Every structure is written in C-alpha cells, then in structure tokens.
C-alpha positions in Angstrom: 61.7 132.2 128.2 64.4 131.5 131.0 63.1 129.8 134.2 63.4 131.8 137.5 65.3 129.7 140.0 64.9 132.4 142.9 62.6 133.5 145.6 62.8 131.5 149.0 65.0 128.6 148.0 65.2 126.2 150.7 68.6 124.1 150.8 66.8 120.7 151.5 67.7 118.1 154.1 67.8 114.6 153.4 66.0 112.6 156.0 67.5 109.2 156.8 66.2 106.2 158.5 68.2 105.0 161.8 69.7 102.3 159.6 71.2 105.1 157.2 68.8 104.7 154.3 67.0 107.7 152.9 63.6 108.2 154.4 61.3 108.6 151.5 58.1 109.0 153.4 59.9 111.7 155.6 61.0 113.1 152.5 57.6 113.6 151.1 56.4 115.4 154.3 59.6 117.6 154.1 58.7 118.6 150.6 55.0 119.4 151.6 56.3 121.5 154.6 58.5 123.6 152.4 55.9 124.3 150.0 53.3 125.1 152.7 55.8 127.5 154.3 56.6 129.6 151.4 59.2 127.9 149.2 59.5 129.2 145.6 62.2 126.9 144.6 63.6 123.7 146.1 67.3 123.2 146.1 67.1 119.3 146.2 70.6 118.1 146.2 73.2 120.5 147.8 75.5 120.5 150.7 72.5 120.6 153.3 71.4 117.4 151.6 74.7 115.8 152.8 75.4 115.4 149.0 79.1 114.6 149.6 77.9 111.7 151.7 75.4 110.3 149.1 76.3 107.9 146.4 75.7 109.0 142.7 72.7 106.7 142.5 71.3 108.3 145.8 71.7 111.7 144.4 70.1 110.9 141.2 67.1 109.2 143.0 66.8 111.9 145.5 66.7 114.5 142.7 63.9 112.6 140.6 61.8 111.9 143.8 61.9 115.8 144.7 60.8 116.6 141.1 58.0 114.1 141.3 56.8 115.3 144.7 56.9 118.8 143.8 54.9 118.1 140.8 55.2 121.5 139.1 54.0 123.5 142.1 57.6 125.0 142.6 60.7 124.9 140.7 63.5 122.2 141.5 67.1 122.6 141.0 70.0 120.3 142.0 73.7 120.1 142.2 75.2 116.6 142.9 78.9 116.7 141.4 81.3 116.4 144.2 84.2 114.6 142.3 87.7 116.1 141.7 88.4 114.4 138.3 86.9 115.8 135.1 85.7 112.3 134.0 83.9 111.8 137.2 82.4 115.2 137.2 81.1 114.6 133.8 79.4 111.4 134.7 77.9 113.0 137.7 76.5 116.2 135.8 75.3 114.3 132.9 73.4 112.0 135.3 71.9 114.9 137.3 70.8 116.8 134.1 68.6 113.7 133.2 66.6 113.9 136.6 64.0 116.4 135.3 65.0 119.5 137.3 64.4 123.1 136.2 68.4 124.0 136.5 71.6 122.0 137.2 73.7 124.0 139.7 77.4 123.8 139.4 79.5 124.1 142.6 83.2 124.8 143.5 84.5 122.0 141.2 85.6 124.0 138.1 89.0 125.1 139.5 89.8 122.3 142.1 93.4 123.3 141.8 92.8 127.1 142.4 94.8 127.8 139.2 92.7 130.8 138.2 90.4 132.3 135.7 91.8 130.4 132.7 91.4 127.1 134.5 87.8 128.0 135.4 87.1 128.9 131.7 88.5 125.8 130.4 86.4 123.7 132.8 83.2 125.7 132.0 83.7 125.1 128.3 84.1 121.6 128.9 80.9 121.4 131.1 78.9 123.5 128.6 79.7 121.0 125.7 78.5 118.0 128.1 75.1 119.4 128.9 71.9 119.8 126.9 71.9 123.2 125.4 68.4 124.0 126.7 69.1 123.1 130.3 69.2 126.2 132.6 72.2 126.2 135.0 73.0 127.8 138.1 76.3 128.3 140.3 76.9 127.7 144.0 79.9 128.8 145.9 79.7 125.7 148.1 82.0 126.3 150.9 82.9 122.5 151.5 85.5 121.2 151.2 87.0 124.5 150.4 85.8 128.2 149.8 86.4 129.5 146.5 84.4 132.9 145.3 83.9 133.7 141.9 86.0 136.6 140.6 84.1 139.3 138.7 85.6 138.0 135.5 84.4 134.5 136.2 81.0 135.8 137.0 80.7 137.7 133.7 81.9 134.5 131.8 78.9 132.6 133.2 76.6 135.4 132.7 77.5 136.0 129.1 76.9 132.4 128.1 73.0 133.2 128.5 72.7 129.7 130.4 72.8 130.8 134.0 69.7 131.7 135.9 70.8 131.7 139.6 73.8 132.2 141.9 73.7 131.3 145.4 75.8 133.8 146.7 78.0 133.0 150.0 80.3 135.9 149.9 78.6 136.9 153.1 79.6 140.5 152.0 76.9 143.1 151.2 79.1 145.0 148.9 80.1 142.0 146.9 76.3 141.2 146.5 75.6 144.6 145.3 78.5 144.5 142.8 77.2 141.1 141.4 73.6 142.5 141.2 75.1 145.4 139.2 77.0 143.0 137.0 74.0 140.9 136.3 72.0 143.7 135.1 69.0 142.7 133.0 70.6 139.3 132.1 68.2 137.1 134.1 71.1 135.7 136.1 69.6 136.2 139.7 71.7 136.7 142.8 70.2 134.9 145.6 72.1 135.7 149.0 72.5 132.8 151.5 73.7 134.9 154.7 71.1 135.6 157.2 73.0 138.6 158.7 72.7 140.5 155.5 69.3 139.0 154.2 67.1 142.1 154.3 69.8 144.4 153.2 70.6 142.3 150.3 67.0 141.8 149.3 66.7 145.6 149.4 69.7 145.8 147.1 68.1 143.4 144.6 69.0 140.0 145.9 66.0 137.8 144.5 65.2 135.9 147.6 67.1 134.0 150.2 68.7 130.6 150.3 70.3 130.3 153.9 70.2 127.2 156.1 67.5 128.7 158.2 65.2 128.2 155.2 65.0 124.7 157.1 63.5 126.2 160.2 61.3 129.2 159.3 61.1 129.8 155.5 57.7 131.4 156.0 59.4 134.3 158.0 62.1 134.9 155.1 59.2 134.7 152.7 57.3 137.6 154.5 60.6 139.5 154.9 61.3 139.3 151.0 58.0 140.7 150.2 58.4 143.3 152.9 62.1 144.2 153.0 62.0 147.8 151.8 58.8 148.5 154.5 59.6 150.9 157.1 57.8 149.3 160.0 58.8 147.9 163.7 57.7 144.3 162.6 60.0 144.3 159.6 63.1 145.7 161.7 62.2 143.3 164.6 62.0 140.2 162.4 65.2 141.2 160.4 67.1 141.2 163.6 65.5 138.0 165.0 66.4 136.1 161.9 69.9 137.1 161.9 70.4 136.1 165.5 68.5 133.0 165.2 70.8 132.0 162.5 73.8 132.1 164.6 72.7 128.8 166.0 73.9 127.1 162.7 77.5 126.0 164.0 75.7 124.0 166.7 75.5 120.9 164.7 73.9 121.6 161.5 72.3 119.9 159.5 71.8 117.7 162.5 70.2 120.7 164.3 67.7 121.2 161.6 66.8 117.4 161.8 66.2 117.8 165.6 63.8 120.7 164.6 61.9 118.6 162.1 61.7 115.5 164.4 60.0 117.7 166.9 57.8 119.0 164.3 56.8 115.4 163.3 58.3 115.7 159.6 60.2 112.9 160.2 61.2 110.3 162.8 64.9 110.2 162.7 67.7 112.8 163.4 70.3 110.5 161.7 72.9 112.4 159.6 75.9 111.2 157.7 77.5 114.6 158.5 76.6 115.5 162.0 77.6 112.0 163.0 77.4 112.8 166.9 74.7 113.8 169.5 74.5 117.5 169.2 73.2 117.8 172.9 76.3 116.4 174.2 78.7 118.6 172.3 76.7 121.8 172.0 75.6 122.8 175.5 72.0 124.1 175.8 71.3 123.5 172.0 67.8 122.2 172.7 66.9 125.3 175.0 68.2 127.5 172.1 65.9 125.8 169.8 63.0 126.4 172.3 63.7 130.1 172.2 63.8 130.1 168.3 60.3 128.2 168.3 58.9 130.6 170.7 60.2 133.5 168.6 59.0 132.0 165.5 55.6 131.5 166.6 55.5 135.0 168.0 56.5 136.5 164.7 54.0 134.3 162.8 51.3 135.8 165.1 52.4 139.3 164.5 52.5 138.7 161.0 48.9 137.3 161.0 47.6 140.4 163.0 48.8 142.6 160.2 47.7 140.5 157.3 
C-alpha cells in the first residue's frame, strides 16, 4: 500500500547555534512542537530548512535525525538535491534515499536548462533508475533558485509511474490546483497546496492538507481548518481570513522571521540563519510588533476553537 505523505506538512526549519552549527537539541524540541501542534508529515530537508546552504553531509544527518526523533509517530519526507549536474544530483538523491525517510521529494532540478518536457522525461527516467523501486517519491516546485511549474503532461508522466505520493503545489493558483486534483484522480498522488491565500478553498476542492511556511507558526490552526474547511461557520470564515493575512508577513525575513517566533517560544535559543543573514528588525520595520499581533490572533483563535470543541 502507498504511504500517505499529506495532511499538515510543516516545511521544517533548521535551528543553528550562534557559531553556525546545527542545534540538535533545538531540533528535538522543534520536532516535538510540530507533532504536538497537529503535524501529519514532516518535510525535513527542504527550502525552509535552508537546504541550499547545507552540505550534503549535513542534509543526510538532518534527515536521519528527524526520522529518529519522529520515531514513527508521523511520516518524514526529505528532498536535499540542490546541484545542477546529473552526477552530483545522483550522489545527493542516493544518499538521501538511504536516510530512512518515507518518501524522497524531487525539486526543480529535472530540467535545469528549462528545455521542456522531453528533457524532464529523460531526467525522470534516469532518477527512477538510480533509486530503490520501493521508495515512494514526491515532487516540490521549489521556487528557488528559479520557479518552474510542472506542465500537465509532466504531471501525468509522474502520476503514471505509480511512484509518486505527494506534490507540494506552489502554483498559488486555485484553478491549477483544481486541475491537478482532477488529473490525479484515484492514483494516490496527493496534491498538497502551499499557498495560504487559497488554503481553505484548495482544501474544499480536494487538496490533501497544507504545506505552507506558516506551518512553522501555527500548524494547529491549519490542522483545524483542514478538518473544518467545508463547514459553514463564522469561526471557519474568520480563521480562513486570519491565516491568509498572517501569512503576508512571510517576505519580512523568512525563515529568520520564524526563528524569531521560535526563540520567543523557547523552542531554540538562537535566530541564526544561513539564508536570512541580517537582523530582520533593522530591515523590516515593526516586524516584531507584527509578530505580536499574529501571536495574539493565534491565541484568540485557539481559545475560540477550544470553546467549540
């Protein structure tokens, strides 16, 4: 039976020490926080993890550690191939496939020259030949270092292999999400939207959860929304609007923004980031005040949810 890499899928942060090493104790607390707050699947090595700033050794160790910490309580998926060359990608993917994950996620590296579907097909055939035939796969239209969305034909190529169980959809377009859900049919290839503005509408259309960056802020609220997305209630409508507006803070220094949030929670001690290599309070005016508003809103919605539970 295929695994189900879906539901609330936090794109995990990587906590660092002030001297730029991975903070393993902080990572343990972070995994526990995700699980306590409604995560169904952990995306352990991804863009939010700063994977493009991690060595292959760090990516492998990080993936193995999250698998160990999750201990079967939730599914764990990882990506981790960041190179342009085919040989380097092969080394990365083979190494990540051996970390004990439930599914290996392919990112925008199958057609690095943007040559089109035939180049995509050739790269996909090569990757499938490198990896264990019983390893489930996923896709992520990772927007860095460039954005390349799957064509319908490319989506169907992946679907028809029978290997793919999840797509982290970053089209940010509800009609595209709906079309892909229809194309997936009963194949078991789940579409998991990552855009907060269309989160509830995509859930109502058949998106199997949510995997946006604010799963690092209030995954429990997205978990509630996923269960109640089709419910006609003032609470659902209010929460849908709040989550969409809160996520507009993402351009204000993410993932550093989320690390400030977790330092304030006590999840880990340092906001050090290899991607956000500046003080977000200096560049993004009133960002801490904005986080205070998001925290108060989050607490209020948690209380409202508790009252109706």
